[in-house]
N, C-alpha and C positions, 0 to 999 in steps of 0.2 A: 666566217659568214659577216660581210657587209653589212651595218643598222642603218638603214632609211631612215627618214626624216621623222616618220609617224613612230617608229620605234622607239625614239632618240628622247623623244618627250613625251610619251604616253605618263599617265600615271600610275602611281603603284596605286591596287586594289584597297578601298579603304580597312581599316582591322573594327570589325564588330565587338562588340562591349558585350557580355555576355551579362546576361540577365544576372539579378541574383535576387534569389527565392523569398517574398517573400515572408516575413520569421512576424506572427502576431504574438502579442503580449498575451502573458495567460488571463488577464480580464478580458483581451476578447474575448479571445480560446474558450472562456467558460461561458460569455453571456453569449458567444453562438453554440456552442452544447445547448444552453438553455432555452433554443430558438427565437431568443430575444435578437439573434440579426439572419440574414441569410448566408448562403451559402458563398466560400471564400470565392472572390473573384479572381476569375480565370484568363486567357487572353481576350475574349469573348466577352467579359462580364459587361456588363450595365449599372449605371450608378443605382435605379431603383433597386438590383439587389442587395444595396448595404443600406435599404431605410430600415429603422427596426421595424417590430411588427405593427407597432403602437399605434404609431406615426401613420402608418399605411393604413390603420383602421380607422385613424380622421378623417384621412382623404379619402376615401369610400365612403366615410357616412354624407357625406359633402354631396356626393353622388344624386343622381335620381335612384328611386328602390330600382327600378329597373337596372338601369344601370350598374349599381352596385350590387346587387347580386351575379349579374354576369362577369364580374371580375373572377369568379369562385373556378370560371373555364381555361385563365390563362395560365397559370402552368399550378403546379402540384403545392408550391408552396403559399398558394395564393386561394386556397380552398376552404383553410380558416379563417378567412382575414374577413372576410363580409359579415360570416356569422357569429364571430367573437367582437367586431366593429361596434360603436354608438349608434341602437336604432336610427334612423331618419326617417317613418313613415307616413307618406301622404296618401291618402287611401285616393282623394281624386285624380292623381295621376294613372291609377289603374284604370280608367276607365273612361269610358267615350263622354264627348262631351253631352249633355243634356241641361233643357230648360229648365229651369225653374221649376217647381211644382210638381214633375216627373215624376214616377220611380223609374230605377237603377232600372239600365239598359240593360245591364249583364246580371241575372242570376244566384248565376254562379260568384258574382264577385266577395261574397261576405264568406265564403270559404277560402277563395285566392286568399282574402288578409288573413285569416286564422292561417293558411300553412304557412304563412310567412311568417306569422309571430309565435309559431310552432316551431320553425327552423332556427330562429335568431336564436344564440345564445345570450347574447352583449346586453350591456345595458341599455334599457332606455330611456333614448333621449329626447324626439319630438314626435308626436303624433298629431295629424293635422285630420279630421274628421267634417267633411262639407256638409251640406245639409242633404235632406232626400234620404236619407239612409235610414234601416226598419230597426225599427226598436230593440229586438232580439239583436239583432244581429252588433249593435255599437256595445249593448250590453258584454254580448259574449267577445267583444275584441277588449273591454276594458277591464274585463277578468283574469285575461289572459297573465300570466308570469314575466313576461315578454315586457309588460310595460310598468314592470314594477319597480318604483323609485323614478319616477320619471319623471323631464325637466320643464317640457315645453309642451304644453296640451291647446290644439287650436280645433273648436268644435263649434259647428254651427250646426242644430238641430232640426229644424222643419221651417219651411217658408210660413213667412207670416202671411197672415190669411183671413176674409172677412166669415162671417160666418150667414147662411139663405136671413135673406130679408136684410143687411144692414146696411142697406140705404136709407133704413127708417130709422128718424130720430132717437128712438129710443137706442139705439147702440153706443155705446159707450169707448167702445174700444178694440183693442185685434182680441183674437183668439188664435191663443200660443200656448204649447207642450210644454208641460215641466220637463228640466232636464233630470235626466238619469238619474237616479240614486250615487248610481258607481262612478257619472262623472268626475267626483272631486275625492278618491279614495286618495287620491297622491295631492294633497293639500299638501302635506306634511314635505315636499320634497319640489315643487312644481317654482319655477323661477318667471314664467311666461305662463299665462292665461289666455287665450283669446273665446270669449264665450262668446256669442251670437244666438239670435232666432228660439229664443227657448224662454219660458219663464222663469223665475227665480222666486221661489215662495219662500216666508220667512221663515220657515220651520225648517227650511233646507240651508240657510245662510248662516242662521243664529248662533250654529254648532260647526263652523266654519272656522278655521285655525292655518294662513300662510306663514308662515315663520319666511320661508327665503322665497317671495314674491317680488319681483322688483319689474315686471311686467304686468300689465292689466289689463285688456281692452275687453268693453262693453258693448258688441251690435245686435241693437234689434233687440233689445233684451226688457223685458215688463219684471220690475223691483220694484219695493215701494222705498219711503223715504229712509224708514227706520233703517231696511235691509241695507243698504247703500250706505248708511254712513258707517253698520257694522261693519259691512264689508271690507270698509277704506281701513276703519282702526283694526283690524282683524292682520292688516297686511303691515307690519311693522317695520320691515323690509325694502317697501314700496318707493320707486324713485319716477316710474312713469304711470300716466293714465290717461286715457284715449277714451273717451265718450260719444258714443256715436248713435243719434237717435235711440235713447231707450226713454219708457214711457213707464207711470205709474205714481211720481211724484214729481213738483212742481218744485221745489229748491233744494240746492245744492251745497251742501259747505264743508270747508277742505280745512282739517285739521291734520297734518300729517309734516313729520319732522324731515325726512328723510326724501320728500318728492320734490324731484327735479323738472317736472314735465305736465302737463295737463293741455290735454287737445279738448275742442269742442266741436259736435257738430250736430244741429237739430233738421236733418231732411224736412223741407216745408210739401205740402199740397200733397199727403199724403193719407188714405182715411184710416194707416196706422193711428198716425198721430191724432187723432179726435179724442185719443184716452187722457189722462193726465200727465201731460210733460213737461220737460223743462224748463223756466221760467226765470232761474235765478239761479246765480252760482257768484257764492261769497267765498273769497278765499283770506280766510278767520286768521289761521296761525300755520306758516309755510316758511321755516327758516333757510331751507334749500332750495325754494323754486327759482328756476331761471327762467324756462320757457313757460310763457301761457300760450297758447293759438287756439284761435278763432276761426274753424274752416268754413262758416258759413254766416255773412256779417249780415244778411237780410236775416236768422233765423227768429230776431224780438228777443235772443236772452242776455238778462241783465247780469252784466259782469260787472264787479266791485273787488276791490283788493283792499283789505284792511292792515294786513300784517306781512309783507314778502319783502324783507330785505336786499335778497340778492337777485331780484328780478331783473332781468337783462335783456330779453326778449318778446317782444309783442306784434304780435298781427292775430288777424286781420281790421286792422280799425276801417269803420264804413261814414263816408257824408253826405250816402244819399240821399238821406227820408231829407228833403225841401220842407214836413210838416211840424218838424224840432226845431225851436230856439238853438240859437250859435253854440250858447254857451253848452245845452243838453248834447249837440251835436260832436264838440269835440270831450264830451264825458261818456261817447256810446262804448267805449271799449271800457280801459282800467281807470280814467281820471275823475271817472264818477266819484269816486273814493274823496278827492280832493275838491267838487264843487259841496260835498257834501261836510264836509271838515271833521274827516273821520281822527284829527290827529298827527302828530310826525312823523309820525311811520309814515303814514300815507305819503308826505310829501318826498320823506326820502326816498320811498322806492322809487316815483318817477323819475326823480334828479339819478337814479344808478340805471336805469335804461338806458340800450347802445344799442339796440337795435329795433328799426318798427318797420312794419309794412301797410301800406294805407292805401285804398281805396278811393279814389275821387273821379268822381262821374263825370264834372266838369271842372278840370283844370286850375285851381287856384291860390296863387302866392300868400295869400292873406292866413289861409287855410293851414300852411306849410309853417308859416312864421307862428301862428299861436302852439304849431307842435311844438317848433325849439324852444317855442319859451315854459312851454309846458315839463319839457325832457330836454334840459339844459346839456346832456352829455350823449347828446346820441350821434354816434358813430356811423353807421349805417340806414342810410332810409331807401326805401322797395315804396317805388310806386305805380300804381296800376289808374288809369285815368284817362279820360277823352277830353277832348279840348275844347278851349272856352278861351273865344280873342276878347278877353279884358284883364289880361296882366300886365299894366302899367306902370310895374314897378317903380320905371326910372324916375315918374316923378311923387305917384302915394311915398315909395316907400324910401327918401331921399337922406331924410335925417331918420333913418332908422340901423342904416349901417354902421353910425358908430359905437350902439349901443348894445346892437346883436352881435353873441359873440357865437358863432357855429365851427361847430369841433365836428363838421362829419368828415368824415374820410371815405367813402363809399356810397357815391351816389347812383342808383340804377332805374329807367325810363322803360317801362316797357312800351308805352306807346310814343313814338315822335314821325312824327308829321312833316316836320320843319316848316309850319305857317309862324303868324307873327307870333301867337302867342307861345308857342313851343318856345320860338328863340329867347321870347321876352323872359319866360319861367327858368330856363337853362340856364341862359346869361345873367343870370341874378347869381349864380353858385361859381360861375365858371368866375366872376370877379370880384366876390367875398368869403368863398371858404377856401381860406388859408390854408387850411390842412387836409384839403382834397391831394385825394390819394391815385382814385379812380373813378372816372362816368363810363357807367355804362346804357349806352343808348341805343332803344331797339327800335328799329327800320324797315318796312316792305320792301326795300327793293336797296341795294348798294350798287350806285352808279356813283363813280370818281369824279364826274362834274357836281353831280347833289352834294357826295360827302364835302367834297371843296368848298364851297360855296356854302354850306351849313358849317363847317369850320370858321371861315369868316365871320356869317353876324355873329357867330358864338364871342366872336373875339379873344380868341385863345392866345393871340399873342399879348392879350393884359391879363391873363389867366393869372388869382390870386397865390396861388399853390406853384411855386417854378415846378413840381415836379409832379404832378397832374396828369395824370396818362386819360385818354379821351377813347375811346372803342365805342366804333359804331356796328350792331352786327344785327342781322337777318334772321339769329335763332331768339328762341324765348329767353329772355333773361330771367325769367322769376320763375319758378314751381309751380305750378298748379296744387296749391295745399290744399283744396279740394280731391283732390287725389289720395292722396295720402292717409290709407289706412291699413297701414302698420304699426302697431305700437310704436315698434323699435326705431322711427323714424324720426320720432318723438327725440331721440339722444343727440339726434345732429345740432353740432354746436349751432349751426346757421340751417332752420330748416329750410327756408326762401330760396337759395341756391340750386338751380338746377344741374 
């Protein structure tokens, strides 16, 4: 037979190698037999089957309660995962949204929660109980063995309301119910507690002790001064404290050796706040305090720092009250202690501050220069402002440049319109901040001609820092710190960045 060209040059078929049988080590086989691993991987096995049950349980616990329970129908191996995983139960996700003060729309919801608690055999990690739930239902949930050794509790008991005739001048404060006694049966194991919309009476607080509590938030809570001080003292591991519109006392003195972050916000123009409300916050001894955040600079709370040697982040400082003398304006937030002459510790505290957020309704370079003098180690400066065309720094501050040491590395302008005042203000730092790394400028619209013109006006070609970057954006630069309601947000190294 004569060979054709196609037959002559045909390649031989590839030799298929036999797959070697996978041989498991005795340790892996023992773990698989004990149920810690899934079935052996076959030709169609997926990588999830190789994940140990303990890790799968951690993943399932991060899902919403409905989605976590649905994983039981995926496969026979998944049937026991959710039931043995750490419990993460948010009761608000089980019902339709409702307006504040309205009763539960689903009358069977309390039974649904009880069935979930009865079916779940794993450890209790987080329980979130929003407002307006029936007292008896909450007591039953807290009494369930499924929430023994609970680690995180978010509990909002009832909405604040005024009694009949509250408009009468004789009314002195809100009527709020006391928290159920079973609320604090988890005190020994809690690491996070978010308590709101209830009354914490003295006889309840005095007997509490939270040895492992690291995050504490009090929202719309009525409590006396002796009780709030006792509560903080009974939390030796406390690291983050959020005070949100609580009433019942006028002065809060902080003495906490492990506290790293404090957030304070007192809402205004609420009938609830006609009761005794916080007027003075004094940081007496907080050796580990790093962040002190004030969410509403117009709330009238006087803040003083006596001893906080590690304080690095301050905000929000406000300079809006034109009735205050200038020296008091600069002392509105933390520098009060400096003006009162409370000692060398206060001076050390101001020198260590590296991150500062200020609200200046009228953009004023004089104010910012005073800030840099009071906080000589500032590295990040966030400015919320409205423009005032009076920043003639070229003449006024000409002799100041040589003696002012600027260490700023990050500057953020929340509002920039490109007018003469804005250009004079920003160009001061362009031409004099020798350590500047980034200047972020928030503008209303991105227009190439506008940006090119602003770069020319700012004299970027003469910038003092060769490596400085200038970023124009329409996105909001600063986080609205008034929206911070989660105590875990206080753990952020820089809480002002969006």
